[in-house]
C-alpha positions in Angstrom: 24.5 -5.4 -10.5 26.8 -3.1 -12.4 26.2 0.6 -12.6 25.9 0.3 -16.4 23.1 -2.4 -16.1 21.4 -0.3 -13.4 21.4 2.7 -15.8 20.1 0.6 -18.7 17.2 -0.5 -16.7 16.4 3.0 -15.4 16.6 4.4 -18.9 14.2 1.7 -20.1 11.7 2.5 -17.3 12.1 6.3 -18.0 11.2 5.6 -21.6 7.9 3.8 -20.4 7.0 6.7 -18.2 7.7 9.0 -21.1 5.1 7.1 -23.2 2.6 7.9 -20.4 3.5 11.5 -20.5 3.4 11.9 -24.2 0.1 9.9 -24.5 -1.7 12.7 -22.6 0.2 15.7 -24.2 -1.2 18.4 -26.4 1.0 17.2 -29.4 -1.3 15.2 -31.5 1.5 13.3 -33.3 3.4 12.5 -30.2 0.3 11.6 -28.4 -0.9 9.2 -31.2 2.5 7.5 -31.3 2.7 7.0 -27.6 -0.9 5.6 -27.5 -0.1 3.2 -30.3 2.9 2.1 -28.4 1.1 1.5 -25.1 -1.6 -0.4 -27.0 0.9 -2.7 -28.7 2.7 -3.3 -25.4 -0.6 -4.2 -23.7 -1.1 -6.9 -26.4 2.1 -8.7 -25.2 -0.1 -10.9 -23.1 -2.2 -12.1 -26.1 0.3 -14.4 -27.8 3.7 -14.7 -29.5 2.7 -12.7 -32.6 1.4 -9.8 -30.5 4.6 -10.0 -28.4 6.6 -9.6 -31.5 4.8 -6.4 -32.3 6.3 -4.9 -29.0 9.9 -5.8 -29.8 10.4 -2.4 -31.5 9.6 -0.7 -28.3 11.9 -2.8 -26.0 14.9 -4.0 -27.9 16.2 -0.7 -28.8 17.0 -0.2 -25.1 19.4 -3.2 -25.3 18.1 -5.6 -22.6 20.6 -8.2 -21.5 20.0 -11.6 -23.2 18.9 -13.2 -20.0 16.6 -10.4 -19.1 14.8 -9.9 -22.4 11.6 -11.7 -21.3 11.5 -9.8 -18.1 11.8 -6.5 -19.8 9.0 -7.4 -22.2 6.8 -8.5 -19.3 7.5 -5.2 -17.3 6.7 -3.2 -20.5 3.3 -5.0 -20.8 2.5 -4.5 -17.2 3.3 -0.8 -17.4 1.0 -0.5 -20.4 -1.8 -2.0 -18.3 -1.1 0.7 -15.6 0.7 3.6 -17.2 1.6 6.4 -14.7 3.8 9.4 -14.1 7.3 9.1 -12.8 7.7 9.0 -9.0 9.2 12.0 -7.4 12.9 11.9 -7.1 12.8 12.0 -3.4 10.2 9.2 -3.1 11.4 6.1 -1.3 11.6 3.0 -3.5 9.0 0.4 -2.7 8.2 -3.1 -3.8 5.0 -4.6 -5.3 4.3 -5.7 -1.7 3.9 -2.1 -0.6 1.5 -1.4 -3.3 -0.6 -4.4 -2.4 -0.4 -3.3 1.3 -1.9 0.0 0.3 -4.7 -1.9 -1.5 -5.2 -4.1 1.5 -5.7 -1.2 3.8 -8.5 -0.1 1.6 -10.0 -3.4 0.6 -9.4 -5.8 3.6 -8.6 -9.5 3.9 -9.4 -10.7 0.4 -6.3 -8.7 -0.7 -4.1 -10.5 1.8 -5.2 -13.9 0.3 -4.5 -12.8 -3.2 -1.0 -11.4 -2.1 -0.2 -14.7 -0.4 -1.1 -16.5 -3.5 1.1 -14.2 -5.6 4.1 -14.9 -3.3 3.7 -18.7 -3.7 3.6 -18.7 -7.5 6.5 -20.3 -9.4 8.3 -18.8 -12.4 5.9 -20.2 -14.9 2.7 -18.9 -13.1 4.1 -15.6 -11.9 3.6 -13.5 -15.0 -0.1 -14.3 -15.3 -0.7 -13.5 -11.6 1.3 -10.3 -12.0 -0.9 -9.3 -14.9 -4.0 -9.8 -12.7 -2.3 -7.9 -9.8 -1.3 -4.9 -11.8 -4.8 -4.6 -13.3 -6.3 -4.7 -9.8 -3.8 -2.0 -8.6 -4.7 0.1 -11.7 -8.4 -0.1 -11.0 -7.8 1.4 -7.6 -5.3 4.0 -8.9 -2.5 2.6 -6.6 1.1 3.2 -7.8 3.6 0.5 -8.8 7.2 1.3 -8.6 8.3 -0.1 -12.0 12.0 0.6 -11.4 11.9 -1.7 -8.4 9.6 -4.2 -10.1 12.0 -4.7 -13.0 14.9 -5.3 -10.5 12.8 -7.8 -8.5 11.5 -9.7 -11.5 14.9 -10.2 -12.9 15.6 -12.2 -9.7 12.3 -13.9 -9.4 12.2 -15.0 -13.0 15.9 -15.8 -13.1 17.8 -19.1 -13.0 17.6 -21.5 -10.2 21.0 -20.4 -8.9 19.2 -17.2 -7.8 16.9 -19.1 -5.4 18.4 -17.4 -2.3 18.0 -13.9 -3.8 14.5 -14.7 -4.9 13.6 -15.7 -1.4 14.9 -12.4 -0.1 12.8 -10.5 -2.7 9.6 -12.4 -1.5 10.5 -11.7 2.1 10.9 -7.9 1.3 7.5 -8.0 -0.5 5.9 -9.6 2.5 7.6 -7.2 5.0 6.5 -4.1 3.0 2.9 -5.6 2.6 2.5 -6.0 6.4 4.2 -2.7 7.3 1.7 -0.1 8.6 0.9 2.4 5.8 2.3 5.9 5.8 0.4 9.0 4.7 1.4 11.9 2.6 4.4 10.2 1.0 6.4 12.2 -1.5 5.7 9.6 -4.3 2.3 11.2 -4.9 3.7 14.7 -5.7 4.0 15.7 -9.3 7.3 17.3 -10.1 9.2 18.5 -13.2 10.7 15.1 -13.2 7.5 13.8 -14.7 8.4 15.4 -18.0 10.8 13.1 -19.9 14.0 14.5 -21.3 14.9 14.0 -25.1 16.7 10.8 -24.1 13.5 9.3 -22.6 11.5 9.4 -25.7 
């Protein structure tokens, strides 16, 4: 992945986090606009017409042609579980780590759900991701959307990425089964939570 593409993805996820920041701000106009954007992004999952309503929030960030569907999916998932930006010194983590945190709190039923998620093919994965992110949101467990976007570009990509997709699934599984750590930096609120002008 080129540095330019990496930066485009990061800028897009920064924008999503900026929507969360402004939605809870004291600026009524900005708060209203951000809430409307998140509401439209949540409707991505309702059908093609509703997905079209979200294009104005995604396409200005210039997603590569072969990643457009994945960026739309990640935008919808973020809108289901909007959250502040992770601290700059927080270690990147996969969806497997988030599910592992949930499993530590909820037990074996989460392990079964996670195993099913790993087994899903490209067509079924978006539906299961929607359920998974809703579950994580209901328990206030963070998702690293930077990492999720990178991973889903691979998992939802062409068949020639099968080896890379297998490695992504192995990393998710490894982080799921890794013993949880406590007091990680990702839960600290920093000035990085506030979007810059370019994140709006």
